N, C-alpha and C positions, 0 to 999 in steps of 0.2 A: 060228409064222413068225418065227424068229430071224434077222434080217438082220445079217450081220457084214461090216463094211467091210474089204476086203482089197486089197492092192496090185494084184492082177490085175484085180479089178473096177474099180479106179480107172483103170487104163490103158484098159480097154474103154470106160468112160464118157467118157473124154477123146475117144475116137474117135467115139463116137456122138452126143455133144452136151455141153451144159453139165453139170458135176457140182456137187455141194454144195460141193466145195472151191474151185471157181472163184468161188463167191459172187456170181453175177450178180444185180444189183439188178433185172434184168428180172422176176424173181419176188419180189414183196414178201411173202415168207414169213418168219415168225418164230414159233417156231424154224425154222431151216433143217433139212430132213430129212437122214437119214443118207445117202441115195442118191437122186439125181434125174437122170433122163435125159430131155432135151427131145426132142420129135419134131415133125414137120411136121403142120400142121393145127390146126383149131379146132372145138371142140364148141359150136355155136350154141344159145343159149337162146331159146325161143319159148313160146307159150302152151301147148304140149303137155308142158312140163317137169313131170315127176313122179318120185317115188321109190318103189322097191319093195324089200322086205327078204325075204331067204330064209335058211334055215338054222335055227339053234337059239339065238337071242339072249335076253337078259333083256328084260323089258318096257320098260326105259328106252330101248331103241333107237328105239321108235316115236315117243316124245315128241321125241327129238333129231332124227329124220328130219323130223318135222313142223316143227320150228324151222328146219331147213335150207330147206324149201320156202318158209316164210313170209319168211325172211331174203332169199332170192333175189327173191321177189315185191316186197318193200319196197324193196330196193336197185335194182332194175331198173325198177320201175313197171309191170311186165307183169302183166296180169290172167290168171292161170294157170287152165287148165281144172280142174286137180286142186285142189279146195277141201277144207277140213276137215283131218282127221287121217290120218296114215299108219297103217294098221291091219295086224294080223297076216296077214290074207288077201291083202294087197297083195304078191304074190310073182311078179309078171310078170317073167320073165327078160329080156324085151325092153324093159323100162322104160328111159327115158333115164338114170336113175341107179339102179344095182343094187347093193345092199349085201348081202354074204354073210358070215354070222357062224357060226362052228363051235359055240360054246358060250357060255352065260351067263358074264359076267365077275363076279368077286368084288372088291368095293372094299376091298382089303387090300394090304399091302406085298408087293411082288414079283409082283403079278399081271401077266400078259402084256398089254402095251399096244401091241404092234406092229400094223402094217397095211400094205396095199399099195393104192396108188391108181393106176389106169390110165385115161387119158383119150385117146380118139381122136375122130374126126369124128362117130361114130355113137352112142357111149355112154360113160358114166362108170361105172367099176366100183370099188367099195371092198370089199376082202376082208380079213378079220381073224379071228384065232383067237377073240377075245372081242369083245363089244360095246363094251368100253372102247377097244380099238384102233379100232373103227369110228367111235366118237365123235371120236377124234383125226383120223381120215381126213376126216370131215366138216368139222372145224375147218380143216384144210389146204385143202380144196376151197373153202370160203368166202373164204379169203384169196387164192385164185387168180382170183377173178372179175375180168375185164377188159372193156374196151369199145373199139370202134373205130367208124368211120362207119356200119358195117353193123349195129351193135347190140352186145349183150353176149355174152360167150363165156368158155369155159375153154380154156386152151392145151393142146394135145396133149402128153402127157408120161407118164412112169412114175416113181412114187415108191415106194421100199421104205424103211420107216421104223420105228424103235423108239427108246425113250429111252436116253440114256447112263446116267442115274441113276434109281433107283426112287422116291426121296423128293424131290419138287419142290414146295416149299411156300411159302406166304405166311402170315406171322403177323399177325393183327390184334389190337391191344391195345384191347379194349373196356372196360377197367377205368378208365383214367385219364379219357379222354373217351369217353362211351358212344356206340357206333355202332349205330344201330337196324337193324331187319330189312331195310329197303330198301337200306341200304348194304352189308350182308352179301351179299344176294342178287345185286346188280349186280356186286359184286366176284367172286363165284363165277362169274358169267357171263364176266367178264374172264379169270379163271383158266382156265376151260374153253377159251376162245378161244386161249390161249397154252400150253395143255397142262400147266399146273400141276395137281397132284393131291392136295395136302394143305393144308387150311385149319386153321391152328393158332390157336385162340382163347385169348387171355390174359384170363381171366375174373375174376381177383381181384387187388387191389393195395391200396396205402394209400388210394387215392381212391375205391374202390368194390368191392363184391361184386355181380356182375352176373347171377346165376342164382337163380331162385326155389328156395328150399329148404322142403320141407314138413316135414322133420324138425327143422330149426332156422330157423323163419321169420324170426326177428329179424335174420338175416344180410342178407336182401334188404330187410326193412322198415326197418332202421336204418342199414344200410351201403351204400345205393345212391342216396339222394336220389330214390327212386321210379323210377329208371331201371335196368331189369333185364329179362332175358328170362324169360318164364314157361317152365315145363317144356314146355308145348305148343309154344311158339315154338322152343325148342331142338330139339324133334322135327321141326318144319317146316324148320329150317335143315339138319338132317342129311338129311332126305328130299330137299330141293332139291339138296344137294351130291351125294348118292348118285345121283340121276338124271343127274348130269353126270360121274359116275365119280370124285368127289372125296371123300377121307377127311376127317373132322373130328376133330382131336385137341384135347382140352381141357387147359387149364393152370390150376391153382390154386396160386399161389405160396406156398411154405412153406419154412422157418418165419418168414422175414422178409417184408417187403412185406405185412404182415398187419394194418395199422391198421384197415381197414374191418371185418375180422372181429372185432377186439377192441372196437370200438364196441358191437357187439351182445353179445359174450360176453367181458367184460374178465377173467373168472376164468381165461382161457386164457393171459393175458399174463405176461410176466416182471417186470412192475412192478405194484404194487398202486395203481392209479390209474384215473381215468376217461379214456377215449380219445375223440377226435373225429376224424371223417373228415379226412384230410389234404387241404388245398386247394392247397398249393404242390407244386413238382416237385423231385425229388432223391432222395437215399438217406436213409432215416429209421430211427430206433432201435427202434420197437416190434417185438417178436418173440415168438413163442409160447414157453412155458416147456417145455423138453424134459425136465425132471426131474419133471413132474407127470403121474401116471398118467392123470388125467382128460383131459389133452390127447389122448392116444392113443385113449381111449374115444370122445371127441368126433369125432376124425378118422375113426375106423372107421365111425361112423354116417354122417357127412357124405360121406366119399369113397365109401362104398358107395352112397349115394343118387345121387351125381353119376356114378359109374361106370355105373349102370343106365341113365342117360340117353344115354350115348355108347357106341355099339357098337364103336368102333375098339379094337384090341388095346392101344394105347399111351395112357398117362395121364401127363401132364407135371406134375411137382411143383415146378417152378421151382428153388428152392434157391440163389438168387444173392443177393449184396449184403446179407448180414447183417452189420451193424456190430459186433454183439456187446456194445455198450455197456450195454444193459439187463441182459445176463447178468453183466457185470462189476459192476454196481451192486446185484445181488441177493445178500445174504449166504447164503440157503439154496441157491441155485444154486452159489455158490462152495464151500460146504461139501460139496455133492454131488460136485463135480468133485474136491475133495481126497480124499474118501472112496473114490472110484472111480479114482483115479490118472489123471484126465483133465487133461492138462497145459495145454491151451489151448482157445479157442473153436472152432478148426478141428476138433479131436477131438470136442468136444461136439456139433457139428453132424453129425459122422459117426455118433455115437450116435443122434441123432434120425433120420437117414436109415435106419439099421439097424433101428430100431423101426417106421419108416413102411413100409419095403419089404414085410414080410409082410402088412401091411394092404392094400397095392396088389395083391399077388399073390392074397390071399384073395378079392378081388372080380374076379378073372379078368383082371387087367391087367398089362402090362409097364411098368416105370418108365422115364420119360424126364425129363431135367432138364438144366439148364445145367451148364457145366464143373465147378462146385463139387461136384456129387454123385459124381464119380468118386473112390472111395476103395477101398483094398484090401479084397477079399473080396466086393464086390457082384457079383451074378450077371452072366454074360456077355450075357444077353438084354436088358439095359437099353440105352438110347440116350442118348449124350452130345450135347448141342447146344452147339457151341462158339461163344461170343461174345467171348472174350478174345483169341483168336488161333488160327492154324492149328496152332501147336505142340501145344496141348492136344488137338486133334483127332487129330493124328498119333500122339501119345503114347498116346492111348486105343486107337487101331487097333493099335499095337504090342503092347499088353497084351491084345488080343483083343476089344475092345469096338466096337460099332457106333457111328457118329457122323454128325452132320449139321452142316454148316458154315453159320453165320450171320455170323461175322466177315467184314467186307467187303461185306455185303449189308444194312446198316442204312440203309434208304431214308429214314428220318426225318432223317438227317443232311444231306440236301439236297446230296449230292455228285453230280458229273457221271456220266452213264451209263457212260462208258468205264472209269471206275475199278471199277465193279461188274462190267462185262462182261469185263474182263481178269483178274478175280479167280477163278481156277480152283480148284475144290475139291481137285483132285489135279494140281498143276503138275509139270513135268518134274523139278524138284529136290526133290520130296517125300520121296525116299529111302525108299520103302515097297516091300515085296514085293507080288506079285500078290494073295496072300491078304489082306494088310493093306489094299490098295486096295479090295478087294471089301467091306470092312467100312465104308467111307465111303459112306453111302447116298445122299448128295446134299446139298441145301442148302435154306435158307429165307430169303427176304427178310423183314425184320422191320419192321413199321410200328408203332412206339411212338407213342402218341397224345397226348403232352403238348401238342403245338402244332398239332393238327388237330381239326376238327369234321366233322360229316357233310357240310358244304358244301365243305370243302377237302381232305378225305382222299384223294379220287381223284387229285387233281393231285400228291400226294406219292407215290402208288403207281405211277401210269401216266403216260407210257408206259415209264418206265425198267424196271419189273418185267418187261416183255415181253423186254427184252434179257437180264435175269437168267434168265428162263425158258429162253432159248436156251442159256445157259451150262449149264443143268442137262440139257437134252435133246440138243443137237446135238453132233457130234464136236468134240473139243478143238481141232482144226485150224481150225474156223470161228471166226476171231478177228480179222478185218479190221475195224478200227474205222470207217473211212470208209464201207465198205459197210454196216455195221450201222446207222449213222446215217441213211443214205439209205433203208434199208428201214424203220427205226423211224418215220420221218416219215409214211410211208404207213400203217403199222400203227396209229399213233395215231389217224388218221381212222377206220380200220376199227373200233377199239375204241369209238369214239363210237357207231357203229351198234349195238354190242352193248348199249349203255345206260349206259356210264360217263360221268361228269360232268367229267372232267379238263379238257376244252376249253370246254364250254358254260358252266360256272359261272364261268369267268374273266370273261366279258363281264358277267354279272350282278353280280359283285362290283365290277367297275370302275364300272358304272352307279350302284351304291350309293354308292361313294366320291365319284364326281363329282357326285352329287346331280342327275343329269340324264342325257339320252341321248347327249350329245356327249362321247365318251371318246377321240377320235382322238389328241389330244396326250398324254393320260395313257397310252394304249397304247404310244406311241412310247417313253416312259420305261420302262414295265413290261417291254417287250421286251428291255431290256438290263440289268435288275437282277435279282438273286436274293436270297432270304432268307439271313441270316447262317447259316453252316454249323457243324456239329459242336458243338452245345450253347452257341453264342455268343449265342443270342437273349435269354437272361436276363442276359447280361453288361452292365456299365455302368449298373447301378442300376435297370433295368427288370425287375421281378419279376412274371412271369406266374403266374396261378393258374388253377384249373379254371373259374373264372367270369370270367376276363378276356375282353375282346372279341377274337375272332379274325376280324375283319372289316376289317383294316387293310392297308396296302400290302404288308407282309411276307406276308400271306396270299394276296394276289392274285398276287404274284410267284411264279414256279415254278422248280424246279431245272433246271439245264442248258438255259438259254434258247438257242433256235436262232439268233436274230438275232445275239446276242453271240458265240456260238461260231463261226458262219460268218465274222463280221467278224475275229475273231482269226486264223482260218485264212487269210482273204484277205490280211491284212497280212503274215503269215509268207511266203506265196507271193510276194507283191509284192516284199518285201525280198530274196528269193532270185532272182527272175527279172525283176522290174521291167517288167512288160508294161503297155501303155497301157490295155488292157481292164480289168485288175485295178485300175489306178490310178483309172479312172473310177468303178468300183463303190465303191471306198473313199471317194472324194470325195463321192459321192451320199449315203452314210450320214453322213459327217461334217457335210455341209451341213444335212441333216435335223436332226441333233442340235443343231447350233449355233442353228438357228432355233426349236427346239421350246420352249425355256423361255418365250419371249414368248407362244407359243400356249397354253401350259399355265397361265400365271399367272392368267387370269380364272377358270379352274376352281378353282384353289387358293383364290382370294379368296372364292368363294361356298361353299366346302366346308371348314370349319375342320379336319376330320379329316386333310386333306391338307397342312396347314401343316408337318408333319414332313418333307415331301419337297421343300420349296422350295429348300433349299440343295443337295439332291441334284440337282434339275433344273437349277439354275444351274451346278453343277459339270459336268454332262453337256454343257451349252451351251459352257462354256469349253474342255472337252476337244475338242469339235467344231472350235472356232476354232483352237486350237493345233495340232490334227491337220492341218487344212487348210494352215496356215502351214508345218508340217513337210513336207507333201507338195510344196509349192512349192519349198522349199529343196532337197529331194532331186531334184525333176524339173528345175529350172532352174539348179542349182548356184550359187545366189546367196549372197552374204554376208548377214549379218543384223546388226541393231543389237546393240551389245555386251550390252545387258541381256536380250536374248531368251532365251538358254539358261536363265538363272536363273528368268525369268518362266515359261517353259514347264515347267520342273521343278516349280515351286511349284504350278502348275495341276494337274499330275499328282498330286502328293502330297496336295493338298486333296481331289481326286476319290477318293482311296482311303478317305476317311472314310465310315463308314456313315451312312445316313439312313433313319429309319423301320424300323430293324432289317434293312436291306437294303444291298447293295453293288453298285456299278456294275461290270459284268463286261467292259467294253471298255477299262478303264484300262490294263491291261498292254499291249494292242496299240498304243494311242496313245503310251505310254511308249517302245515300240520305235521308233515313227516319230520321236519327238523325239530319241532317242539317235542314230539314223541321221542325222538332219538336222544335229545338232551335229558328228558325225564328218565329214559332207560339207562343212560350212562350214569346218572346220579344214583340209581338204585344198584348199580353193578359194583361189587366189592372185589372183583378179580383184578389181577395185575396185567391182564392181556392188553397189549398195545394195538391200537388200530393202525 
């Protein structure tokens, strides 16, 4: 069922109802489908709600159909007559929800994931070539659940849908901070809810080797601090993902990022020294010795063992950020390079990759790696993951290589959702042929774990990754940022029902910081601050390690705060249109912030961990006061005391300082109000005193 969006269909949809391109927030869907035609009517949900499956699906369809029933019951509070599991014999064509599947789906790259969803007053129908498509159809259906005074319902509509890209991934770094099974599974549920289909596990790095090895047991015994997945747990993760139609791609970073491996087997290293697990964050020098034949014997055995655990065709070997310093300092390696006419470390790593490639192939896998592995002569079936920029992705495509984009999707950098959302893997100016575009498989959001723990990781992934998932799935033309944010707010609540902790853990962390139940004033501050972005958290003398406390204000604050973002938008609109309604909304927030410092001080006094935000809270209060003064000047066209402009500017500048590794996200908006007020005062010729 290949649904192709064509201009004729688009025109027809405009006549029949809302289309995907109209992006009506009436449907809180994310990702938006390829084609949506709204119709009159509602399918009402009552106690008779049940699901039947017909056709020839994989067994996974029944577990997913059961999850659908239970989710509906839990979200509506309705005691359904259909209890227990949906079973293969449940094939009633007149069932309220009928799922029809043509064949079992294979959890592999380029499998058919299309589906058709039809809802009218009498029945919900999901039809798909494979059960993977049907799972996506059920995910869409759950997002469509609505309510009115008469109860719960699904709106009547027709959806024809299939993904834009085949590779829609989330990378979880479990090496730096270990993320245990419950974190992996709940994020797999979130991925399924947003139609992501690749879980990329970064399993080894300087801070840890996180998989049990029965061939080389010292790897997990000495290189993990006791935090690793057993081989049985790896099997459980793969089975859980497979049941949701999600592939699992392992990454073992080589030849750099290897400190944890060298702790266990130092003879593999390029320096004759004892190694210790790295506790700090950054790029470090330990690297495997590419001139030692034993290195490849070791990797043959290890990677063969690891390849047997992961059924996916692709095996990620990392290949990034090798400083080469230990190679430079090793006389034997330098002699090898001279004897073999290897001019630099870049060429030496190419030699390493050339010897590693047949090992990967021997164990039935295709090599995947970061940009650095793209070298002349490597086979065309490797996949390049671009982290340094789109240019390397496009250059790979022009040479005939498949690629996945991660540049612009680094969610650990705490950037706003719209920056990721508008970052298209194939923008209009990509200058690629159709054949080259087809080689760009999609993208991966990357969750590097230097500054997250199991308590906080969900808040760094979600809900922003839902918007990234839309970029991978939906038509390129679905790019209205305002509409995206409106839908994302609703999807965030839905993701909580899936089991994600991005909302609920925030309250828990604030209660811990406040040393009590009263967090109201703290929440007012938290709503307008965000963690420092793009590797700034370690700046200024605060050096975090793997054992540092990640329970502070910067861990409670989340990316892309809604209150701050909406305030900035309100100020922009007000300065353009100057309506009284917008003015009142701005004044309300400014007054709240002005008064909040006094309310928060008692909490700070009884909880020393909050001492680091006292200045931050004070600056927010001063911003509120100055903002209110600026609003009065703008509204009443009054003159001001001679010292006011400089005082207001100083308040704004002081408020730009970080506190507790966070920053106030409404400073720029108040600065605009102050600038406007100064301009208004300059134009005012009256003698009225402020």
